[in-house]
C-alpha positions as CSV (number, residue, x, y, z in Angstrom):
1,M,-22.7,9.1,1.6
2,F,-21.3,6.6,-0.9
3,A,-20.6,3.3,0.9
4,V,-16.9,3.4,0.5
5,C,-15.8,2.2,3.8
6,L,-13.4,0.5,6.1
7,S,-15.4,-2.5,7.2
8,L,-14.8,-5.4,9.6
9,W,-17.1,-8.2,8.8
10,L,-17.5,-10.8,11.5
11,A,-18.0,-14.2,9.9
12,I,-20.6,-16.8,10.8
13,P,-20.5,-20.5,9.7
14,A,-21.4,-21.1,6.1
15,S,-24.3,-23.3,7.1
16,T,-26.0,-20.3,8.9
17,V,-28.8,-18.8,6.8
18,G,-29.8,-15.1,7.0
19,A,-29.2,-11.7,5.5
20,P,-26.2,-9.7,6.5
21,A,-26.8,-7.3,9.4
22,P,-26.9,-3.6,8.6
23,V,-23.6,-1.8,8.5
24,T,-22.9,0.6,11.4
25,N,-20.1,3.1,11.0
26,L,-18.0,3.2,14.2
27,L,-15.8,6.2,13.1
28,Q,-16.6,9.7,14.0
29,N,-16.6,12.4,11.3
30,P,-15.8,9.9,8.6
31,G,-16.2,12.2,5.7
32,A,-14.8,15.5,7.0
33,E,-18.3,17.0,7.3
34,A,-18.1,17.9,11.0
35,G,-16.8,21.4,11.3
36,P,-16.1,23.9,8.5
37,G,-14.5,23.1,5.2
38,Y,-11.8,25.5,4.0
39,S,-11.5,27.0,0.5
40,L,-7.9,28.2,0.5
41,R,-4.5,26.5,0.1
42,N,-3.3,27.6,3.6
43,G,-5.0,24.8,5.5
44,G,-7.1,25.3,8.6
45,P,-7.8,23.8,12.1
46,P,-7.7,20.0,12.3
47,P,-11.0,18.1,11.6
48,P,-13.0,17.3,14.7
49,D,-12.8,13.8,16.2
50,W,-9.4,13.0,14.6
51,S,-6.0,13.0,16.3
52,V,-3.9,15.0,13.9
53,T,-0.2,15.4,13.1
54,G,0.9,18.0,10.6
55,Q,-1.8,20.1,9.0
56,L,-4.4,17.6,8.0
57,T,-7.5,19.6,7.2
58,A,-11.0,19.6,5.6
59,E,-11.3,21.3,2.3
60,Q,-14.4,22.1,0.3
61,Y,-15.2,20.4,-3.0
62,G,-15.0,23.1,-5.7
63,A,-12.7,25.4,-3.7
64,A,-10.4,27.7,-5.7
65,G,-6.8,26.6,-6.3
66,G,-7.3,23.3,-8.2
67,F,-9.1,21.2,-5.6
68,P,-11.5,18.5,-6.8
69,G,-14.7,20.1,-8.2
70,A,-18.2,19.8,-6.9
71,A,-18.9,17.2,-9.6
72,V,-16.2,15.0,-8.1
73,G,-17.9,15.2,-4.7
74,A,-21.3,14.6,-6.2
75,A,-20.1,11.5,-8.1
76,I,-19.0,9.8,-4.9
77,N,-21.7,11.3,-2.6
78,G,-18.9,12.9,-0.8
79,G,-20.8,15.7,0.8
80,K,-19.4,19.2,1.0
81,N,-15.9,18.4,2.3
82,F,-13.0,16.0,2.0
83,F,-9.7,15.4,3.9
84,A,-6.5,17.0,2.6
85,G,-2.9,17.1,3.7
86,G,-2.7,20.8,4.2
87,T,0.7,22.6,4.3
88,S,2.8,19.8,5.9
89,H,5.0,17.4,4.0
90,T,3.4,14.6,6.0
91,S,0.0,14.8,7.8
92,T,-1.9,12.1,9.6
93,G,-5.3,11.7,11.2
94,S,-6.1,8.7,13.5
95,Q,-8.9,7.1,15.5
96,T,-8.9,4.0,17.6
97,V,-12.1,1.8,17.8
98,D,-12.7,-0.7,20.6
99,V,-13.8,-4.1,19.3
100,S,-13.4,-6.1,22.5
101,G,-17.1,-6.8,22.5
102,D,-16.5,-9.1,19.5
103,A,-13.6,-10.9,21.1
104,A,-15.2,-14.4,20.8
105,A,-15.6,-14.2,17.0
106,I,-12.2,-12.7,16.6
107,D,-10.4,-15.3,18.7
108,A,-12.3,-18.0,16.9
109,N,-10.6,-16.8,13.7
110,T,-14.0,-16.2,12.1
111,A,-13.5,-12.4,11.6
112,V,-12.7,-11.0,8.3
113,A,-11.7,-7.3,7.6
114,S,-12.4,-5.3,4.5
115,L,-10.7,-2.0,4.1
116,S,-11.8,0.6,1.5
117,G,-12.1,4.3,0.8
118,D,-12.1,7.1,-1.7
119,L,-8.5,8.3,-2.1
120,G,-6.9,10.7,-4.6
121,G,-4.7,13.6,-5.5
122,I,-4.3,16.6,-7.8
123,D,-3.5,16.9,-11.5
124,H,-0.1,15.5,-12.6
125,E,1.5,15.4,-9.1
126,E,2.2,12.3,-7.0
127,D,0.9,13.6,-3.7
128,N,-1.1,10.8,-2.2
129,M,-3.1,9.4,0.7
130,V,-2.7,6.0,2.4
131,V,-5.1,4.5,4.9
132,V,-4.0,1.8,7.3
133,A,-6.1,-0.2,9.8
134,T,-3.8,-1.7,12.5
135,Y,-5.0,-4.5,14.7
136,L,-4.0,-4.0,18.4
137,S,-4.0,-6.4,21.3
138,A,-5.3,-5.6,24.7
139,A,-1.8,-4.5,25.7
140,G,-1.5,-2.3,22.6
141,G,0.8,-4.6,20.6
142,T,0.5,-4.7,16.8
143,L,-0.9,-7.9,15.4
144,G,-1.2,-7.0,11.8
145,S,-2.8,-4.5,9.4
146,L,-4.7,-3.8,6.2
147,T,-3.6,-1.0,3.8
148,I,-5.3,0.8,0.9
149,G,-3.6,3.4,-1.3
150,P,-1.8,5.2,-2.6
151,V,-3.8,6.3,-5.7
152,T,-1.0,7.3,-8.1
153,E,-1.1,10.0,-10.8
154,A,-1.2,7.2,-13.4
155,D,-4.2,5.7,-11.6
156,R,-6.0,9.0,-11.9
157,R,-4.7,9.5,-15.5
158,G,-3.5,13.0,-14.5
159,Q,-6.9,14.1,-13.3
160,T,-7.8,15.8,-10.0
161,T,-10.1,13.2,-8.5
162,L,-10.7,10.5,-5.8
163,L,-11.0,6.8,-6.7
164,P,-12.4,3.9,-4.6
165,R,-9.8,1.4,-3.2
166,S,-10.3,-1.8,-1.2
167,N,-8.5,-4.6,0.5
168,S,-9.5,-7.5,2.7
169,G,-8.0,-10.2,5.0
170,P,-8.5,-12.1,8.3
171,V,-8.6,-10.3,11.7
172,P,-5.8,-11.7,13.9
173,S,-6.8,-13.5,17.1
174,G,-6.3,-11.4,20.1
175,T,-7.4,-8.1,18.5
176,R,-9.1,-5.8,20.9
177,S,-9.0,-2.5,19.1
178,I,-8.4,-1.2,15.6
179,R,-6.4,2.0,14.9
180,V,-7.3,3.7,11.7
181,V,-4.7,6.1,10.3
182,M,-4.8,8.1,7.1
183,T,-1.5,9.6,6.0
184,A,-1.2,12.3,3.4
185,T,2.3,12.6,1.7
186,L,3.5,15.6,-0.3
187,E,5.6,14.6,-3.3
188,Q,5.5,17.8,-5.4
189,G,4.6,21.4,-5.0
190,A,4.0,23.4,-1.8
191,Y,0.6,22.0,-0.7
192,N,0.0,18.4,0.4
193,D,-2.7,17.2,-2.1
194,G,-3.2,13.8,-0.6
195,Y,-7.0,13.4,-0.4
196,A,-9.5,11.0,1.3
197,D,-13.3,10.9,1.8
198,N,-16.1,8.5,2.9
199,L,-14.1,6.4,5.4
200,S,-15.9,4.1,7.9
201,L,-15.2,1.2,10.2
202,S,-18.1,-1.2,10.6
203,L,-18.9,-4.5,12.1
204,G,-21.1,-7.0,10.3
205,T,-21.6,-10.7,9.6
206,G,-20.5,-12.7,6.6
207,S,-18.9,-15.9,5.5
208,T,-15.2,-16.7,5.4
209,T,-15.7,-19.2,2.7
210,T,-14.8,-16.6,0.0
211,S,-12.0,-14.9,1.9
212,P,-8.7,-16.7,1.4
213,S,-6.0,-16.8,4.1
214,P,-2.2,-16.8,3.7
215,V,-0.2,-19.9,4.6
216,L,3.2,-19.4,6.1
217,Y,5.9,-20.3,3.5
218,G,3.2,-21.6,1.2
219,S,1.1,-18.8,-0.1
220,E,0.1,-15.2,0.3
221,V,-3.3,-13.5,-0.4
222,A,-3.0,-11.2,-3.4
223,A,-5.8,-8.7,-4.2
224,P,-5.9,-6.2,-7.1
225,V,-5.9,-2.7,-5.7
226,S,-6.0,-0.7,-9.0
227,G,-5.4,-1.1,-12.7
228,K,-4.5,-4.5,-14.2
229,V,-2.4,-7.1,-12.3
230,F,-1.2,-10.3,-13.9
231,V,0.3,-13.4,-12.2
232,E,2.4,-16.3,-13.5
233,L,2.1,-19.3,-11.1
234,P,5.0,-21.6,-10.4
235,P,5.2,-25.0,-12.3
236,G,2.5,-27.4,-11.1
237,A,0.2,-24.8,-9.5
238,A,-3.4,-24.9,-10.5
239,P,-4.2,-21.9,-12.8
240,A,-7.6,-21.6,-11.1
241,Q,-5.9,-20.2,-8.1
242,A,-5.3,-16.9,-9.9
243,S,-7.1,-17.1,-13.3
244,E,-10.1,-15.2,-14.2
245,S,-11.0,-14.6,-17.9
246,E,-8.2,-12.5,-19.2
247,S,-4.7,-13.7,-20.0
248,K,-1.5,-12.1,-20.9
249,G,0.9,-14.1,-23.0
250,A,1.1,-17.8,-22.6
251,S,1.6,-18.0,-18.8
252,F,0.3,-14.9,-17.1
253,V,-3.4,-14.6,-16.0
254,A,-5.3,-11.7,-14.7
255,L,-5.9,-11.2,-11.0
256,T,-9.4,-9.6,-10.5
257,Q,-10.3,-10.6,-6.9
258,P,-8.4,-11.7,-3.8
259,R,-6.7,-15.0,-4.3
260,Q,-4.4,-17.3,-2.4
261,I,-1.3,-17.2,-4.6
262,P,1.6,-19.7,-4.1
263,V,5.0,-18.5,-3.1
264,G,7.3,-18.6,-6.1
265,S,4.7,-16.8,-8.4
266,I,5.6,-13.9,-10.6
267,F,3.5,-10.7,-10.5
268,D,3.3,-8.1,-13.3
269,T,2.2,-4.8,-11.8
270,R,3.4,-2.5,-14.6
271,S,-0.2,-1.5,-15.3
272,G,-1.7,-1.9,-11.8
273,T,-1.2,-2.2,-8.1
274,V,-1.4,-5.4,-6.0
275,G,-2.0,-5.8,-2.3
276,L,-0.3,-8.7,-0.5
277,T,-1.2,-10.2,2.9
278,A,1.5,-12.6,4.3
279,A,1.3,-14.9,7.3
280,S,4.0,-14.6,10.0
281,P,5.5,-17.1,12.4
282,T,3.4,-15.6,15.2
283,S,-0.1,-17.1,15.1
284,G,-2.8,-14.6,14.1
285,Q,-0.3,-11.9,12.9
286,F,-0.1,-10.8,9.3
287,Y,2.1,-8.5,7.2
288,T,0.6,-6.3,4.5
289,G,1.8,-4.2,1.6
290,T,0.9,-2.7,-1.8
291,F,3.2,-2.9,-4.8
292,T,3.2,-1.4,-8.3
293,A,5.2,-0.4,-11.4
294,G,7.2,-3.6,-11.9
295,V,7.6,-7.4,-12.4
296,F,8.7,-9.4,-9.4
297,Q,8.9,-12.9,-8.0
298,L,7.3,-13.5,-4.6
299,L,9.3,-15.7,-2.1
300,Q,9.1,-16.1,1.7
301,N,12.4,-16.7,3.6
302,R,12.4,-19.3,6.4
303,A,15.8,-18.1,7.6
304,E,14.4,-14.6,8.1
305,Q,11.4,-15.6,10.0
306,G,8.7,-15.2,7.4
307,L,10.3,-12.2,5.5
308,S,8.6,-11.8,2.1
309,Q,11.2,-11.3,-0.6
310,L,10.2,-9.5,-3.8
311,T,12.9,-10.0,-6.5
312,L,12.8,-7.7,-9.5
313,M,12.4,-9.8,-12.7
314,D,11.9,-7.3,-15.6
315,S,15.5,-6.1,-15.4
316,L,17.2,-9.5,-15.9
317,D,17.3,-9.5,-19.7
318,R,17.8,-5.8,-19.9
319,R,21.0,-5.9,-17.8
320,K,22.7,-7.8,-20.6
321,G,22.9,-4.7,-22.6
322,C,24.7,-2.8,-19.9
323,A,27.9,-4.8,-20.4
324,S,28.3,-3.6,-23.9
325,A,27.7,0.0,-22.9
326,G,31.1,0.3,-21.3
327,K,31.5,2.4,-18.2
328,P,28.3,3.8,-16.7
329,A,27.1,7.1,-18.0
330,A,27.6,10.5,-16.3
331,A,24.3,10.1,-14.6
332,A,25.7,7.1,-12.8
333,R,28.5,9.2,-11.3
334,K,25.7,11.3,-9.7
335,N,24.2,8.3,-8.0
336,V,21.3,8.1,-10.5
337,G,20.9,5.5,-13.1
338,A,20.4,6.9,-16.6
339,T,17.9,4.2,-17.7
340,V,15.6,2.2,-15.4
341,L,15.8,-1.5,-16.2
342,G,13.4,-2.7,-13.5
343,L,11.3,-0.9,-10.9
344,L,9.0,-1.6,-7.9
345,K,7.2,0.9,-5.8
346,S,6.1,-0.3,-2.4
347,T,4.1,0.7,0.7
348,D,4.6,-1.9,3.4
349,H,3.7,-2.7,6.9
350,G,5.5,-5.8,8.1
351,K,8.4,-7.9,6.9
352,F,9.0,-7.3,3.2
353,S,12.2,-6.9,1.2
354,T,12.6,-5.8,-2.4
355,R,15.7,-7.3,-4.0
356,G,17.4,-5.8,-7.0
357,A,20.6,-6.8,-8.8
358,Y,23.0,-5.2,-6.4
359,S,21.1,-4.5,-3.1
360,A,18.0,-5.4,-1.2
361,A,15.8,-2.9,0.7
362,T,14.0,-4.2,3.9
363,V,11.1,-2.1,5.2
364,R,10.4,-0.5,8.5
365,G,6.9,0.7,7.9
366,T,7.7,2.5,4.7
367,A,6.9,3.9,1.3
368,Y,9.8,3.5,-1.1
369,S,11.0,2.3,-4.5
370,V,13.8,0.1,-5.8
371,A,15.1,0.5,-9.4
372,D,17.7,-1.5,-11.2
373,T,19.8,0.5,-13.7
374,C,23.0,0.0,-15.6
375,A,24.7,2.1,-12.9
376,G,23.4,-0.1,-10.0
377,T,20.3,-0.6,-7.8
378,L,18.8,2.7,-6.6
379,T,16.6,2.7,-3.4
380,T,14.6,5.9,-2.9
381,V,12.6,6.4,0.3
382,T,9.5,8.7,0.4
383,R,8.2,7.8,3.9
384,G,9.7,6.0,6.9
385,S,13.0,4.2,6.5
386,V,14.5,1.1,4.9
387,V,17.5,-1.0,5.7
388,V,19.6,-1.5,2.5
389,D,22.1,-4.4,2.1
390,Y,24.8,-3.5,-0.5
391,F,25.8,-7.0,-1.7
392,R,29.2,-6.3,-3.3
393,R,30.6,-4.3,-0.4
394,Q,28.8,-6.3,2.3
395,Q,27.5,-3.0,3.6
396,R,24.3,-2.4,5.5
397,L,22.8,1.1,6.1
398,V,19.6,2.8,6.9
399,V,18.0,5.2,4.3
400,Y,15.4,7.7,5.6
401,A,12.6,9.5,3.9
402,G,13.7,12.1,1.4
403,H,17.0,10.3,0.6
404,A,18.3,7.7,-1.9
405,F,21.2,5.2,-2.1
406,L,22.8,3.7,-5.2
407,A,24.4,0.3,-4.8
408,K,26.8,0.6,-7.7
409,A,27.2,-2.1,-10.2
410,S,30.9,-1.6,-10.0
411,G,31.0,-2.3,-6.3
412,G,32.5,1.1,-5.7
413,P,31.7,3.3,-2.6
414,S,28.4,5.2,-2.6
415,T,26.7,7.6,-0.2
416,V,23.2,8.4,0.8
417,V,22.0,11.5,-1.0
418,S,19.0,13.8,-0.6
419,V,16.4,13.8,-3.4
420,G,14.4,16.8,-4.5
421,K,10.7,17.0,-4.6
C-alpha cells in the first residue's frame, strides 16, 4: 500500500551515520482490508482489530452510491477497501500501541513523531475524517497529541476522493503508549462520508535536527496541512524562520514545511490549513490543532497557563462598515450574521482559544468555527464543546456539538440555538 502512514521516528544524534531502519507498521488492519468491504450505504459490521463507536465500517472502492471509484483506490494503492463513517453522525475507530520498549529514547527527548494518512469525503459535502495520535503515560494520562485532517470540500475541489495529509512534532517524555483514533463526522446528508485509508504507526530512526520544537511563550511549530498558508512575522523576527520562495504582498511569506514561528505572528489560512503545536507549562506536554479559512494573530497567554490565543484579524477593517449600516439586518435577529467579516475553522486538542470581536471560544477537544459579522461573533460547534466568553455581558457558557451562539454586537441577550445539517 501507498506509504501514507502514522509514523513515530525515534531520533539518533546527528553525528551518527547510517541509513534509516525499515519502517514496521504496528497497527492492525491499517487499510480496512481485513474482513469484507461493503457496497451499500447501510453500513456493516465494524472493521476487525479496531475498537469502534457508531457505525464505522469498511466500504469498497467503486461501490454504488457515490463512493470513491476504483481509480481513486488505485491512485493511492488503497487496496479494495477504505474506512467510512457509516450511518452514524459520529463514528470512531481506535487502537492503542505499546511503545514502552522505546522509553529510553522517548525520555531523552530524542523521539519525533510524524502523523499522516489518506483522508477524504464525498462530492460537495463537508463530511470529514480526523485522525489523532494521543501520547499516554504509564498511568494513562494524556501528554499531548498530533492531528491530521479534516480534508474539506474545498481541499477536494468538490470531488469524491482521498488526499494525503501529514503533521509532525516531538514525542513527550514519559510516553508509554500511543492511542490512534480516527473520527468520521457527518455534516450533510444521511450517510457519514468521512473517509480514511492507509494508516500506520511505525518506529524508526532519524535526526531531530530538522524537526523544530515549540518554546513556551516564545514560539509554536507551524506546519502546512493543505493548500497555501502564509505568515507575517512580528517586527524584528528573521524572515528565514518562515520564508520559502513564495511571498504574498510585502510582508507575508509562504509556509511550505514545519517551522518554528514566533508568538505574535499573523497567519493567512484563507486558502489553506495550518497545523500548530504549542508547548505547555508541563514539561514534555504539547497542545495541537489545525486551523483554516481565516486570518489570525497567534499569541500565548501567561495568565492562562500557556493558552494559545488566535485573534481574528481579517474582520478589523471590515467592521468599520457595520456602523454605517444602522441596525443589524433581519438575519441578526435570528442569531445569524448576514455577512461574514472574519472566520476561522478549528479542530483542537489542548488549550486554544479563538477570539472574535465580541466573544472568545475556548476548546475542550473540539471542532468548531468562529465568525465575526455585523450582528456579532458567531460560534458554531460541530464536535465536542467549547466555552464561550461573551465580553459585553460578562457571560460564560458552554456550547455543545450541533449548536451555535451569537455574542451580539449590541450587547443584548442571546441564546444557544440548534443548527441544521
